[in-house]
N, C-alpha and C positions, 0 to 999 in steps of 0.2 A: 504494500500500500504506500502511496506517495506520502512522504513526511512533510509536515508543515514547516515553513521557514520560521525560525525563532527571531524574536525582536528584543532589542535593548530597550530599557525603560524610556530613554529620551526619544528613541525612534518611534515607539508605540504612542507616546503622548503627542508627538508631532503629527502622526497619522490621524489620531482621534480629533485633533484640533483643526486640521487643515484639509482632510480628505474625507471621502464618503466611507462610512462604516456600515456594513450590513449586519443586522442583528437577526440571528436565526432562532425564531421562537419568541413569543410574547407572553410566556408563562411567568411564574414568580421570579426566576433567575433573569429572564429576559427583561422584565419590567425594571428590575434593579439596574441592569446595564443601561437601559434607555435613560433612566433618571441621571446616571452618572454622565452619560454622553451629553445630555441636555445641559448639565452644569458646565461642560467643556465647550458648549456652543458647536457641537459636532454636526455634520451633515449625516442624517440617520435614515437608513432604509430598513424597515422591519419586514421580515418574511414570515408569514403565518397564515395558514389557510382558514383559520377560525376567528382571527381578530382583524378588523378592517379599519381601525382607527382608535384614537385616544383623544378625549376632550382637551387634554393639556398639550397636544401636539402642536409644534410651532411650524413656521414656514419651511424650516430645513429638515422636515421629518415627513416621511410618507410610508404607507403600508401597502405591501404587495403580496401576492400568493407565492408559494414555494416554486411553482412552475415559472412564474414571472421572474423570480430571483435567479433561477437557473439560466434564463435567457440573458439576464443582466450580467452574469459572470462572463459571458462570451461577447459582450458588447463593448463599444468604445467607452462606455460609462461604468465599467466594472468597478466595484469597491476596492479600496486599498487594504481592507481588513474585514474579516468575518469573525464575529463573536457569537459562538453557538451556545444554546442552552444545553445543560449537561446530559439531558436524555437523548439527544440526537446521536445516533450510532456513528462510529467512524466510517462505515460504508454507505452512509446517506449520500445519494447522488449529488446533492447540492454541495456538500462539504468536499467530496472527492473531486468534483469539477473545479471547485475553488482552488484546492491545493495544486491540481494539475495546471491551472492557469497562473500559478505563482502567487496566489493570494494567501497570506497567512491566515490560519484558522486557530483561534484560541477560545477558551471558555471564560466564564464570569470570574472565577478565582484568579486566573492569569491576568485578565483585563484589569481587575481591581489592583492586583499586586504591582503590575507594571506602572499604572497611573500613580500609585502611592509612592513607589520607589523613585519616580521621576519628580516628585514634589508637587504634583498637580493640586493637592489640597493641603499644602503646608508640609512641615517636616514629616518624614515617613513614620508610620506606626510600628509598634511591635506586633509581629504575627506569630501566633502559637497554633500549630496545625495538628489535628488529631484525626486518624483514620483507623480502619480495621473492619472486620466483618461484623463484629458485635461489640457493644459497650461504648460506642462513639458518643452517643448523646449524653449518657450519664457522665462520662469523663470530661466532656466539653463543659457541661454545666458545673461540675465540681471545680474545674480549673478556673472558670470565669468567677465563681464565688470566691475562690482564694485571692484572685487579683483584686476584686472589689473589697474584700475584707482588709486588704493591704492598702486601701486608699487609692487604688489606680482607677482611671476612667476606662473600664474594660467592658466589652460586650461580646456575646456569642454571635457568630455569623456562620454562614454556609447553610448546612442542612437544618440547623436550628437557629433561632434568633432571626436577625434580619439579613438581607443580602449584604455582602461585603461592600458592594458598590454604593448601597444606601448609607452604610456606616461611614464611608469616606466623605460623603456629601452632607453630613449632619449639619455642619456650620452654615452651609448655603441655605438651609431651611430654618435657620435661627436656633438650632439645637446645639447642645454642648459638644465639643470635640471629643471623639473617642480616640484614646491613645493606644489601647491594646485590643487587637482583634483575635479572639479565640475561635478558630475556625474548625468546625466539623466538616471534613471534606470527603466526598465520596470518590470511588474509583473512577466514576464518569468524569467528575470535575478535574481530577488529577490527570486523566488522559489528555485533557486539553490544556494542561498547565506545564509546558516543557521547561520553563525557566524559574518556576516558583521556588523560592528559597526562604523558608520562614526562619524566624529566630530560634524556634524549637519545634521539633516534629516527632511524632510517635506513630508507629503502626502497632496497634494493640494486639491483634491476632489476625489470622487468615484461615478461611475455610472456603470451600467451593461455593461460589455465588456469581451471578451475572456472567456465566461463561458464554452464553449466547452473544452477549454484547462485546466481551473482550476477546473471544475466540479461543481462549485456553486459560487454565489456571495460572500458567506462567505469565501470560499477558496481564491477567488480573493482578497478580502479585507485583509485577514490575511497575504497573501504574500506581498501586498503593505506595510502593517504596519511594516514590518521588518526594514524599514529605520528609524523607531523611536527608535531602539535600539542604540541610539546615545548619545554622551555627552550632546548635546542640541537638543531637539526636538522642531520644530516649529509646533504648533498645530492650525489647521484650524477650529476654534471654530464655524464659521458660516456654516460649512458643516456637517449636521447631520449624513450623512452616515459615514464620517470619525470618528466622535466622538462616534458613535455607535460601530464601530469596536474596538476602543480603550477601551471603557467601557466593551465590551464583553471579550476582551483578558485580560484586567487588571482591574477587578471590583473595586479594592481599589487603591487609588493613591499611597499607600505605595508600590504597586507592579509595578509601572511604570518602564519600562526598561531604561529610560533616567535619566541623573543626574540633568538636569535643563531643563527649557522650556521657550519658548516665545510664547505668544498667538497672533494670527492674527485674525482680524474680527472686525465688528462694532456693532454686536448685543448685546442684554442683556446677551446672553449665554457667549459671549466673556468677557464681564464685570465680570460676576459671576465667571467664571473659573479663570481669572487672579487674582481677589481679594481673592478668596477662597484658592488658592494654592500659592499665593504670587509669581506669575510669572511675568516676564517682558511682555510688550505688544507693538506691533507695529500696528498702526491703522491710519485712516484718520481723522484729526481734522482741521476743517476750511480750507480745500483745501490743507493741507500739510500732508506728511507722517511723523508721530511722534512716537518716541520710548518713552514709559513710563516705567521707572524702577519699580521694586517692591517697592522701597522707595517712589514712586510718582514723582520723578524727571523726567522732560521731556526734550527730545532732538529732535529738528526738523532735519529730515534726508534729506528731499527733497520736492520739490513742487509736488503735485499730478496733476498739470495741464500740458497738452501737452505731456503726456506719450504716447509712441508708444508700442502697438497698442492702439488706442483711445477707450474710454468706460470703463465700470466697470471691464471687464475681464482683461484689461491691467493694471488697477490700482491694482487689486487683485494680479496679478503676481508680480508687482513691490513691493507690500507690503511684500509678501513672500520672495522675493529676498533680500530686505533690512533687514528683520529679520535674514535670514541666514547669510548675510554678517556681520551684527553687532555681531552675536554670535562668530565670529572669530576676532572681534576687528577692523573691517574695519571702517575707519573714516567717519563721517557724510558727510564731504565735498566730499569724493570720491564717495559716493552713489549718491549725488546730481549731480556730474559731469557725472557719468555713465548714469544716467537716462536722463539727458539733451541731450546727444548725441546718445542715443540708438535708433536704428531703427530695428523694428521687421523683422524677416525673411519673405521671400515671402510666401504668401498664409495663413498667420497667423494673419490677422487683419491689413494688410498693406494698407495704403492709396495709391491708384494707379492712381487717377485722381481727378482734381478739375475742373468742367465744369459748367459755369453759376451759380456759388455759390453752386453747388451740390457736395458733397463729395462721392467718390466711394471707397468702402472698400472691399478688397479681403480676405475672410476668407474661401477659398476653402478647407482648412484643416479641417474645421468643418464637418466631415463626419458622425457624428451621432447626434441624437437629443440633447444629453447632451452638446456637444460642441457648437451646434447652440444656445442653451439657454444661454450659457456663453457669446457668442458673441453679443447677442441681449438684454439680460436682463438689465433693467435700462435705456435703450435708449428711444428716442422719435423721431417721424416723420421719421420712417424708411420705405423705400421701400425694402422689403425682396425678395431676389432672392434665390429660393430653388428648390430642386428636384434631382433626380437620383435614385440610388438603396437603398431603405430603409432596405432591407434584413430582412424584418419581424418586424422591430422596429416600435413601436407606436409613433405617433407625437401628440397625444391628450394632454399629460401633457405639452409638449413643447409649443404648441399653446396657451393653457390656460395661461401659464406663461408669454408669450411675447405679448399677444394680445394688451395690452395697448401701446406697443411700435410701432405698425404697422400703417402706413398710407395706404399701399397697398402691394400686393404681386404679384410676377411673378414666375410661376412654370414651370419647364421643366423636361425632363427625364422620365424614364420608370414608375416611381411611382408618376408622377405629379398629377394624378387624386385623389390619396389617400390624398395628402396634400391639394389639393383644396377642397375636400369634408370635411376634418377635419377643415379647415378654415371656411367653411360655417356653420359648426356645432358650433364651439366655438368662432368664431369672425365674425359673419354674416355681420357686418358693414364694414369690410375690403374688398375693391374691389380686385378682383383677375383676372389676365390674365394667361391663359393656353397656353403654346407654344408647338405645336404638332410636329414641325419639329424634325427630328432625325439627320440632318446634323450638325456636331459639330459647325462649324463656323456659318452656317445659323441660327441655333437655338439660338446661343448666340447673334447674331446681332438682331434677333427679340426680345430677352429678354431685351437687352439694350434699344432698341427703346421703348418697353412697359414701362420699368422702368423710362425712361426719360419723358414719357408722364404723369406720376404720380408725379414726383418730382419737387419741387420748390426750390428756393435759400434757403440755410440753412438746407435742408434735407440731409439724408444720404441714399445711395443705398448700401446695404450690401449683398454680396454673402456669405451666411452661409447655405450651402445646406442641412444639416442634413442627408445627404445621400452620399453613395459612387458614384464614377464617371464612372465606367467601362462600364456602359450601353451605353455610348456615346463617352467618351473621353479615351485617353490612360492612364489617371491618374488624380489625383486632381491638379497636376501642370499645365497640358494642359488646364484644365477647368479654372483655375485661370488666366493663361496667356491670354486666349482668352477674358475673362471678362475684363481684364485690357486694352487689345488692342482695343476692341470695345468701351469701355468707353472713351478712349483717342481720338478716331476718331471723337468724337463730340466736341472736345475742340476748 
């Protein structure tokens, strides 16, 4: 596939100010880009088959169809730059044609990054970038909370919070300047960000996802690894898939794209990496999150007890967030304060009820086996609520991994029998209830009743479906909301 031309910040800013820019897609990301380009007085062409205009559009802005945009690429009036929405696949004809015509194609993260580095909106901000298959949103929110607790003007951008382009233009709208952009970035966004180089970056974990978009797991991992082209990389040493990508891209540590690194993890591999390369490390020591400098000096950052979401996944997210914050000089007391008051967003490991000593946890966002494993790994006495649309994903490895955590399981949804059969194969001593109802509320009420029959005081009932929800629910939010409602009805 044709590779897009990379741009220097000053070169990109000159194009945005002086030449025509084509924005591919007028969704959330596209609208943010349009707002930034307006602030730069750019000549804007928007390609979208479903959006024909904007009430705030000026004389230098017009809307055309994707077909018309393809013709524009081959005309004398072709744009000097294409900024694509992240959902557009690399093989989209418009983007391929643009690259073949020598027109650079970048995404919203890259566009905001280049404009910021060029000083388009004042002195450049600090950028903290977080990616991975699971845990991105919680880690991003935790990291943002740490910066805010430290008195920094920080905001979450990217897949949560606002568009980075909107954050850059805050002052043009009369809002306060944002100094720290904590970006949750997807593999789609990173694919279109060839020069993005944040102050700190972390790949939390990797599992097979979006392979139809990236073409292969290798391509997916390579796009994710772009966040490590940072001043400080936070390296997930306990995640073999992450480390494999790093070693494949940069076989020799002398080739690493980052200037310094902090290792997170508790394994021997983390010990070895930190000591061999003389990197700082953030890990759990005797119930506390501790930073160990390359010199061996230790600083307690926060307690690892009572973190939201509960369990190993929440602690892992907090460790990554603390490492990212410390790379930017956030004080240990600010990290402790942020974690003490942090509450996870809905459907991401949130405790939704306490009934008769039983804790009910909504992790409806765990829509694939890897996310479910992260939610359940290392736990004990769990009544697992699972099921929905597996979309062809295997749950064999998941169930083998979490079998020791399970006291019982309740399965519902279209692929419930696949999960039940796999439980019988790999965890034959775990009792299973199959809920056959397809009524959204009725099925959840039956599920909660079955889970309650298995659970005793001190146990946890965890909704971590390992599957999508659209077979029965309007989305993972409705599934999680009904789980919470039905659990609380027994309070």
